C-alpha positions as CSV (number, residue, x, y, z in Angstrom):
1,X,27.9,-3.0,21.9
2,X,25.1,-4.2,20.1
3,X,21.7,-5.7,21.4
4,X,21.2,-9.4,20.7
5,X,18.0,-9.4,19.1
6,X,17.9,-7.4,15.4
7,X,14.8,-5.1,14.9
8,X,13.0,-6.7,11.9
9,X,10.8,-4.3,9.9
10,X,7.4,-5.6,9.0
11,X,5.9,-3.6,6.2
12,X,2.0,-4.2,6.0
13,X,1.3,-3.2,2.6
14,X,-2.6,-4.1,2.2
15,X,-5.3,-1.9,2.0
16,X,-7.0,0.1,-0.9
17,X,-7.4,3.6,0.2
18,X,-11.0,4.0,-0.9
19,X,-11.1,7.5,1.0
20,X,-8.4,8.7,-1.2
21,X,-10.2,7.9,-4.5
22,X,-10.1,8.9,-7.4
23,X,-6.2,9.1,-7.0
24,X,-6.0,5.7,-5.1
25,X,-7.7,2.9,-6.8
26,X,-8.0,-0.9,-5.8
27,X,-5.0,-1.9,-8.7
28,X,-2.5,1.1,-7.4
29,X,-3.8,2.4,-3.9
30,X,-2.3,4.8,-1.6
31,X,0.9,3.3,-0.4
32,X,2.2,3.2,-4.1
33,X,1.8,7.2,-4.5
34,X,3.9,10.1,-3.7
35,X,1.6,12.1,-2.0
36,X,3.4,14.1,0.4
37,X,7.1,13.9,-1.1
38,X,9.0,12.9,-3.8
39,X,8.9,9.1,-2.4
40,X,5.9,6.9,-2.4
41,X,4.5,6.0,1.2
42,X,6.1,2.7,0.9
43,X,9.2,3.9,0.0
44,X,9.3,6.4,2.9
45,X,8.2,3.7,5.2
46,X,11.0,0.9,4.3
47,X,13.7,3.9,4.7
48,X,12.1,5.3,8.0
49,X,14.9,3.4,10.1
50,X,17.4,4.9,8.2
51,X,19.9,7.0,10.4
52,X,18.7,4.5,13.4
53,X,20.3,4.2,16.5
54,X,23.5,2.7,16.4
55,X,23.0,0.1,19.7
56,X,20.2,-1.5,17.7
57,X,20.9,-4.0,14.9
58,X,18.3,-3.7,12.4
59,X,17.7,-6.9,10.0
60,X,18.9,-6.1,6.6
61,X,15.9,-8.5,4.8
62,X,12.5,-6.5,6.0
63,X,9.4,-8.6,5.6
64,X,6.6,-7.0,3.4
65,X,3.2,-8.4,3.0
66,X,1.1,-7.3,0.2
67,X,-1.5,-8.6,-2.2
68,X,-0.6,-10.7,-5.0
69,X,-1.8,-8.3,-7.7
70,X,0.6,-5.5,-6.1
71,X,3.7,-7.6,-6.0
72,X,5.4,-6.4,-8.8
73,X,4.8,-2.8,-8.1
74,X,6.0,-3.3,-4.4
75,X,8.9,-4.8,-5.4
76,X,10.0,-2.3,-8.2
77,X,9.3,0.7,-5.5
78,X,11.7,-0.9,-3.1
79,X,14.4,-1.7,-5.7
80,X,14.1,1.9,-6.9
81,X,15.3,2.8,-3.2
82,X,18.0,0.5,-2.9
83,X,16.2,-2.3,-1.0
84,X,17.0,-5.6,-2.8
85,X,16.7,-8.2,-0.1
86,X,13.2,-7.8,1.5
87,X,11.2,-11.0,1.8
88,X,7.9,-10.3,0.2
89,X,4.8,-12.5,1.5
90,X,1.9,-12.4,-1.1
91,X,-1.7,-12.7,0.4
92,X,-3.9,-14.3,-2.1
93,X,-6.8,-12.5,-0.3
94,X,-6.7,-9.7,2.2
95,X,-7.5,-10.8,5.8
96,X,-6.6,-7.7,7.8
97,X,-3.7,-7.2,10.2
98,X,-3.9,-9.8,12.3
99,X,-3.2,-12.8,9.7
100,X,-0.6,-10.6,7.6
101,X,1.5,-10.1,10.9
102,X,0.9,-13.8,11.7
103,X,2.4,-14.9,8.4
104,X,5.4,-12.5,9.1
105,X,6.1,-13.9,12.4
106,X,5.9,-17.2,11.0
107,X,8.5,-16.5,8.0
108,X,10.7,-14.6,10.6
109,X,10.7,-17.8,12.9
110,X,11.3,-20.1,10.0
111,X,15.3,-20.3,10.4
112,X,15.4,-20.5,14.0
113,X,15.6,-17.0,14.5
114,X,13.2,-14.7,17.0
115,X,13.3,-11.0,16.3
116,X,11.8,-8.2,17.5
117,X,9.2,-7.0,14.7
118,X,8.1,-3.5,13.9
119,X,4.7,-3.4,12.1
120,X,4.3,-0.4,10.1
121,X,1.8,0.0,7.9
122,X,2.8,1.2,4.5
123,X,0.4,4.1,3.8
124,X,1.1,6.3,7.1
125,X,3.2,9.8,7.1
126,X,5.9,10.5,10.0
127,X,7.3,13.9,9.5
128,X,9.7,13.9,12.5
129,X,12.0,10.9,12.4
130,X,14.4,11.7,15.5
131,X,11.0,11.7,17.6
132,X,9.9,8.5,16.0
133,X,13.4,6.8,16.5
134,X,13.0,7.8,19.9
135,X,9.6,6.3,20.4
136,X,10.9,3.0,18.9
137,X,13.5,2.8,21.1
138,X,11.4,3.0,24.2
139,X,9.2,0.3,22.6
140,X,12.1,-1.9,21.8
141,X,12.9,-1.9,25.5
142,X,9.7,-3.1,26.4
143,X,9.4,-5.8,23.5
144,X,12.7,-7.2,24.5
145,X,11.3,-7.7,27.9
146,X,8.0,-9.5,26.4
147,X,5.6,-7.0,26.2
148,X,3.5,-6.4,23.1
149,X,3.6,-2.7,22.0
150,X,1.5,-0.2,20.3
151,X,2.0,3.3,19.4
152,X,-0.3,5.9,20.9
153,X,-0.1,9.4,19.1
154,X,-0.8,12.1,21.2
155,X,-4.0,13.8,20.2
156,X,-4.5,17.6,18.9
157,X,-7.9,17.8,18.1
158,X,-11.2,16.0,18.6
159,X,-10.4,13.5,15.4
160,X,-13.6,11.4,14.6
161,X,-11.5,9.3,11.8
162,X,-9.4,7.5,14.3
163,X,-9.8,4.8,16.8
164,X,-8.3,5.7,20.6
165,X,-6.6,4.1,23.2
166,X,-7.0,5.0,26.9
167,X,-3.9,4.7,29.1
168,X,-3.0,4.5,32.6
169,X,-0.7,7.1,33.9
170,X,3.0,6.4,32.9
171,X,4.2,3.8,35.3
172,X,7.9,2.6,36.5
173,X,8.8,1.6,32.9
174,X,9.6,5.3,32.2
175,X,8.6,8.4,30.6
176,X,6.0,8.2,27.9
177,X,5.5,4.3,28.4
178,X,1.6,3.5,29.4
179,X,0.0,0.6,30.4
180,X,-3.2,0.1,28.2
181,X,-6.3,0.2,29.9
182,X,-8.8,-0.2,26.7
183,X,-9.5,0.5,23.0
184,X,-12.3,2.6,21.6
185,X,-13.9,2.8,18.4
186,X,-13.6,6.0,15.9
187,X,-16.1,8.4,18.1
188,X,-18.6,11.0,17.1
189,X,-17.6,14.3,17.5
190,X,-18.8,15.1,21.0
191,X,-16.9,11.7,22.2
192,X,-13.8,12.7,20.4
193,X,-13.8,16.1,22.1
194,X,-14.4,14.3,25.4
195,X,-11.1,11.8,25.2
196,X,-9.2,15.0,24.3
197,X,-10.5,16.6,27.3
198,X,-9.7,13.8,29.7
199,X,-6.0,13.5,28.6
200,X,-5.5,9.8,28.9
201,X,-6.7,8.9,25.4
202,X,-4.0,8.4,22.5
203,X,-5.0,8.0,18.7
204,X,-4.3,4.4,17.6
205,X,-1.8,4.5,15.0
206,X,-1.7,0.9,13.7
207,X,2.3,0.5,14.7
208,X,3.1,-2.6,16.7
209,X,6.3,-3.8,18.3
210,X,6.6,-7.5,19.7
211,X,8.9,-10.4,19.5
212,X,7.8,-12.9,16.8
213,X,7.6,-15.7,19.4
214,X,5.5,-13.6,21.7
215,X,3.1,-12.4,18.8
216,X,2.7,-16.4,17.9
217,X,2.1,-17.4,21.7
218,X,-0.5,-14.1,22.3
219,X,-2.4,-15.3,19.0
220,X,-2.2,-19.0,20.3
221,X,-4.1,-17.9,23.3
222,X,-6.7,-15.3,22.0
223,X,-7.0,-16.5,18.2
224,X,-5.7,-20.1,17.7
225,X,-8.0,-20.5,14.6
226,X,-6.1,-17.4,12.8
227,X,-2.8,-19.1,13.9
228,X,-3.9,-22.6,12.8
229,X,-4.7,-21.4,9.2
230,X,-1.8,-19.4,9.0
231,X,0.5,-22.4,10.1
232,X,-1.2,-24.4,7.4
233,X,-0.7,-21.5,4.6
234,X,2.9,-20.9,5.3
235,X,3.4,-24.7,5.4
236,X,2.3,-25.0,1.7
237,X,4.1,-22.0,0.7
238,X,5.8,-21.6,-2.2
239,X,8.7,-19.8,-3.8
240,X,7.8,-17.5,-7.0
241,X,10.6,-15.7,-8.6
242,X,11.9,-13.5,-5.5
243,X,8.1,-13.6,-3.7
244,X,6.7,-16.2,-0.7
245,X,3.2,-17.5,-1.6
246,X,1.3,-19.0,1.3
247,X,-0.9,-21.8,0.4
248,X,-4.0,-19.6,-1.1
249,X,-6.7,-22.3,0.1
250,X,-5.5,-22.5,3.7
251,X,-5.0,-18.8,4.0
252,X,-8.4,-17.8,2.5
253,X,-10.3,-20.0,5.1
254,X,-8.3,-17.8,7.5
255,X,-10.8,-15.3,9.4
256,X,-10.2,-11.9,9.0
257,X,-9.6,-9.5,12.0
258,X,-7.1,-6.7,12.9
259,X,-4.2,-7.0,15.5
260,X,-6.3,-4.7,18.0
261,X,-9.6,-7.2,17.9
262,X,-7.8,-10.2,17.7
263,X,-5.2,-9.6,20.4
264,X,-4.6,-6.1,21.7
265,X,-8.1,-5.6,23.4
266,X,-8.3,-9.2,24.9
267,X,-4.7,-9.4,26.4
268,X,-5.2,-7.0,29.2
269,X,-8.4,-9.3,30.2
270,X,-6.0,-12.2,30.4
271,X,-3.2,-11.7,32.7
272,X,-2.6,-15.7,33.1
273,X,-1.0,-15.3,29.4
274,X,2.0,-13.2,31.2
275,X,2.1,-10.9,28.1
276,X,1.7,-7.4,29.4
277,X,0.6,-4.6,26.5
278,X,2.2,-0.9,26.4
279,X,1.3,1.8,24.3
280,X,4.5,4.3,23.9
281,X,3.5,7.9,23.6
282,X,4.4,9.3,20.0
283,X,4.6,13.0,19.0
284,X,6.3,12.7,15.4
285,X,3.9,14.4,13.1
286,X,2.1,11.0,12.4
287,X,-1.2,10.6,9.9
288,X,-2.6,7.9,8.2
289,X,-3.7,9.9,5.3
290,X,-6.8,8.0,5.7
291,X,-8.8,11.1,3.8
292,X,-8.2,14.0,1.8
293,X,-8.5,16.4,4.7
294,X,-5.7,14.4,6.3
295,X,-3.4,14.9,3.2
296,X,-4.4,18.9,3.4
297,X,-3.2,18.6,6.9
298,X,0.3,17.5,5.9
299,X,1.0,19.8,2.8
300,X,2.1,23.2,2.9
301,X,-0.7,25.8,2.6
302,X,-1.0,29.3,2.2
303,X,-2.1,32.2,4.3
304,X,-6.0,31.1,3.6
305,X,-5.0,27.9,4.5
306,X,-5.2,26.5,1.1
307,X,-3.2,23.7,-0.5
308,X,-2.4,22.8,-3.9
309,X,-0.8,20.1,-5.9
310,X,-0.1,20.1,-9.4
311,X,-1.4,22.8,-12.1
312,X,-3.9,24.4,-9.9
313,X,-5.1,28.2,-8.8
314,X,-7.5,29.5,-6.3
315,X,-8.8,32.9,-6.1
316,X,-10.6,34.2,-3.0
317,X,-10.9,30.8,-1.7
318,X,-9.9,29.4,2.0
319,X,-9.1,26.1,3.6
320,X,-9.4,24.3,0.4
321,X,-7.4,21.5,-1.2
322,X,-6.9,21.6,-5.3
323,X,-5.0,18.6,-7.0
324,X,-4.2,18.2,-10.6
325,X,-2.6,15.3,-12.4
326,X,-3.5,16.1,-15.9
327,X,-5.0,19.6,-16.5
328,X,-5.4,22.8,-15.0
329,X,-7.8,23.0,-12.0
330,X,-9.0,26.4,-11.1
331,X,-11.2,27.4,-8.2
332,X,-12.9,30.7,-7.3
333,X,-14.7,31.5,-3.9
334,X,-14.4,28.1,-2.4
335,X,-14.4,27.6,1.3
336,X,-13.7,24.0,3.0
337,X,-13.4,22.5,-0.4
338,X,-11.5,19.2,-2.1
339,X,-11.1,19.1,-5.5
340,X,-9.2,16.2,-7.1
341,X,-8.4,15.8,-10.8
342,X,-7.1,12.5,-12.7
343,X,-7.3,11.7,-16.3
344,X,-10.7,9.7,-15.8
345,X,-12.3,11.1,-12.8
346,X,-12.9,14.3,-11.1
347,X,-13.8,14.4,-6.9
348,X,-15.6,17.5,-5.7
349,X,-16.0,17.2,-1.7
350,X,-16.8,19.3,1.2
351,X,-13.4,19.0,2.8
352,X,-15.4,18.2,6.2
353,X,-17.2,15.2,4.4
354,X,-14.0,13.6,3.0
355,X,-14.6,10.1,5.0
356,X,-17.6,9.5,3.2
357,X,-16.0,9.4,-0.3
358,X,-15.7,5.3,0.3
359,X,-19.4,5.6,-0.2
360,X,-18.9,6.7,-4.0
361,X,-16.1,4.0,-4.3
362,X,-19.1,1.3,-2.8
363,X,-21.5,2.4,-5.5
364,X,-19.0,2.3,-8.3
365,X,-18.1,-1.2,-7.0
366,X,-22.1,-2.2,-7.0
367,X,-22.2,-0.8,-10.2
368,X,-19.3,-2.9,-11.7
369,X,-17.5,0.2,-12.7
370,X,-14.2,-0.1,-13.8
371,X,-12.9,3.5,-12.0
372,X,-13.1,1.8,-8.9
373,X,-10.4,-0.6,-9.4
374,X,-8.3,0.9,-12.4
375,X,-6.9,4.1,-13.3
376,X,-6.4,4.6,-16.9
377,X,-2.7,4.3,-16.7
378,X,-2.4,0.7,-15.7
379,X,0.9,-0.3,-14.2
380,X,2.5,-3.8,-15.3
381,X,5.8,-5.8,-14.1
382,X,7.2,-4.5,-17.2
383,X,6.2,-1.0,-17.7
384,X,2.5,0.7,-18.0
385,X,0.0,1.5,-20.5
386,X,-2.5,4.4,-20.7
387,X,-5.8,3.9,-22.4
388,X,-5.6,7.1,-24.2
389,X,-9.0,6.7,-26.5
390,X,-11.6,4.2,-27.6
391,X,-14.6,3.9,-29.9
392,X,-16.6,1.3,-31.6
393,X,-14.1,-1.5,-32.7
394,X,-11.3,0.4,-31.9
395,X,-8.8,1.3,-29.0
396,X,-5.8,3.5,-28.4
397,X,-3.1,2.6,-26.0
398,X,0.5,4.2,-25.0
399,X,2.8,1.6,-24.0
400,X,6.0,2.1,-22.2
401,X,8.1,-1.1,-21.7
402,X,11.0,-0.8,-19.2
403,X,14.8,-1.5,-20.3
404,X,15.5,-5.1,-20.6
405,X,11.5,-6.0,-20.2
406,X,9.5,-8.0,-22.4
407,X,5.3,-8.9,-22.3
408,X,4.2,-12.3,-22.7
409,X,4.3,-14.5,-25.8
410,X,0.3,-14.0,-26.4
411,X,-2.3,-13.9,-29.0
412,X,-6.0,-12.8,-29.3
413,X,-9.0,-14.4,-31.0
414,X,-11.2,-10.9,-32.0
415,X,-8.6,-8.1,-32.4
416,X,-5.8,-7.1,-34.8
417,X,-3.1,-4.7,-33.5
418,X,-0.8,-1.9,-35.2
419,X,2.2,-0.8,-33.4
420,X,4.0,2.4,-34.2
421,X,7.5,3.1,-32.2
422,X,7.4,6.5,-30.7
423,X,10.6,6.3,-28.6
424,X,13.3,3.6,-28.2
425,X,13.9,0.1,-29.9
426,X,11.2,-2.5,-30.0
427,X,12.0,-6.3,-30.7
428,X,9.0,-7.9,-32.0
429,X,8.0,-11.2,-32.4
430,X,5.3,-11.7,-34.8
431,X,4.2,-15.4,-35.9
432,X,7.9,-17.1,-36.7
433,X,9.5,-13.7,-37.4
434,X,11.7,-11.9,-34.9
435,X,12.9,-8.1,-36.0
436,X,13.8,-5.0,-34.7
437,X,11.9,-1.8,-35.1
438,X,13.3,1.8,-34.5
439,X,11.4,5.3,-33.7
440,X,8.8,6.1,-36.5
441,X,8.9,2.4,-37.6
442,X,5.6,0.4,-37.4
443,X,4.2,-3.1,-37.8
444,X,1.0,-5.2,-37.9
445,X,-0.2,-8.0,-35.8
446,X,-3.4,-10.1,-37.3
447,X,-6.0,-11.6,-35.7
448,X,-5.2,-14.9,-34.1
449,X,-1.1,-14.7,-34.7
450,X,1.4,-15.4,-31.4
451,X,3.4,-12.3,-30.8
452,X,5.4,-10.5,-28.3
453,X,6.6,-7.0,-27.5
454,X,10.3,-6.5,-25.8
455,X,12.6,-3.8,-25.1
456,X,16.3,-5.1,-25.7
457,X,17.5,-1.2,-25.2
458,X,19.0,0.6,-22.1
459,X,16.1,3.5,-22.4
460,X,12.3,2.9,-21.9
461,X,10.5,1.8,-25.1
462,X,7.4,3.8,-25.9
463,X,4.9,2.6,-28.7
464,X,1.3,3.4,-29.6
465,X,-0.8,0.8,-30.2
466,X,-4.3,0.8,-32.2
467,X,-6.5,-2.3,-31.8
468,X,-9.2,-3.0,-33.9
469,X,-11.9,-5.8,-34.0
470,X,-15.3,-7.0,-33.2
471,X,-14.3,-7.4,-29.4
472,X,-12.0,-5.5,-27.6
473,X,-12.1,-6.8,-23.8
474,X,-9.2,-7.2,-21.7
475,X,-9.8,-10.8,-21.2
476,X,-9.2,-11.6,-25.0
477,X,-5.8,-13.0,-24.4
478,X,-4.2,-16.3,-24.6
479,X,-0.7,-16.3,-23.1
480,X,1.8,-18.9,-24.0
481,X,5.1,-17.7,-22.2
482,X,5.2,-15.4,-19.5
483,X,8.6,-14.6,-17.4
484,X,6.3,-12.8,-14.4
485,X,4.6,-16.2,-13.8
486,X,1.1,-14.9,-14.6
487,X,-1.5,-17.4,-16.0
488,X,-3.9,-16.6,-19.0
489,X,-6.3,-14.0,-17.9
490,X,-7.6,-10.5,-18.0
491,X,-4.7,-8.2,-17.1
492,X,-4.9,-6.5,-20.3
493,X,-1.8,-5.2,-22.3
494,X,0.6,-7.9,-20.9
């Protein structure tokens, strides 16, 4: 016999993962990367309830909340693991987790339903799925009875990179279920050790479970301004392909706040509301992979504590992480060092200082440097391109178009383009002419001519594009027709 209320996975897919730069960037943050296995972190999150307890239904159409810029990446990654019915809510700008969960709750209740929501950040690792499922089952019983539940990770070290939850001893609700006493910010080393020694503190995982109507009631009592802004945004929401777009102006007026600050910390001080808060103990190999030392902690390591990813070699080194994505990386005599190589940037850091990588990203942003936002390889809804080389008056790109996909009909005022087909078959629109090009064939697109590239085949199309002209900026593009609903703008190869 199944319980009446289904469990609705709500995947919170915001965040830029700045502490995992240069692998994670704003345009392609860590949740879309395969850091701890063959699947991306988003895919692992979406599949986390596979093999779930048969007595609890799971809603077949999870809700995913993500930034508009990431919509096609998120949708394609879910599709790649067989998730075809997700409801994808697009935030025009990030407003932290409280507004994101509110959008999801309003969408969940739109048809008259009132499901139990399991809010899961898309960028976490959980190694022990049976233990995770057991904790979720315990939380489900509390959420059914009207509670707001978070998951407290049992700490095994004095970690300074996590927030903490102080809890009362397990009560009549059952083993592993605690009433929440207070929340604490990320501590210094001495305070973290004191929390560990006290034994009544948990790491704050950022996982939550609550009935949708209970979340809205809690927010109405604690932060009505957030609720009102989100209600206005959803009232003006529009469908865009398979996406749901809340009204941009209304959502941008919404205050930014986290679930913890907006509601969880306030509810224990407001018993008159009648919404109890619980923390369920979680021992499931959880990590938020918030920095490079956390990734080192979940990767296989040799007898000297070293972890390597990609083409990497270490000699006479210990407690070190070497990651290569493009070329051989070798290290000699390293101790507590992180080296991460990408085609356009290399990070070298003390493994004990990886939280400070975000300061490098802040400086890049302040200087207006593109490396804070984009990789050299840029993903698009139709495929991707890699900016291979550039110089005065020229730029070379490798472009891969997915089967059946096509770029927008467009033109450029300042550059001409030469296309050479390396693999597959290209359908070219060049002014008034449309024709096919096979492998090793080429064509020329003059300045100012309307053109389009498409892949009519069943295998990826790969071309080399050589741009030449007096201005090669990515904002030199005028779109006339685009199947992905994008307007004219600086999105590069499109």
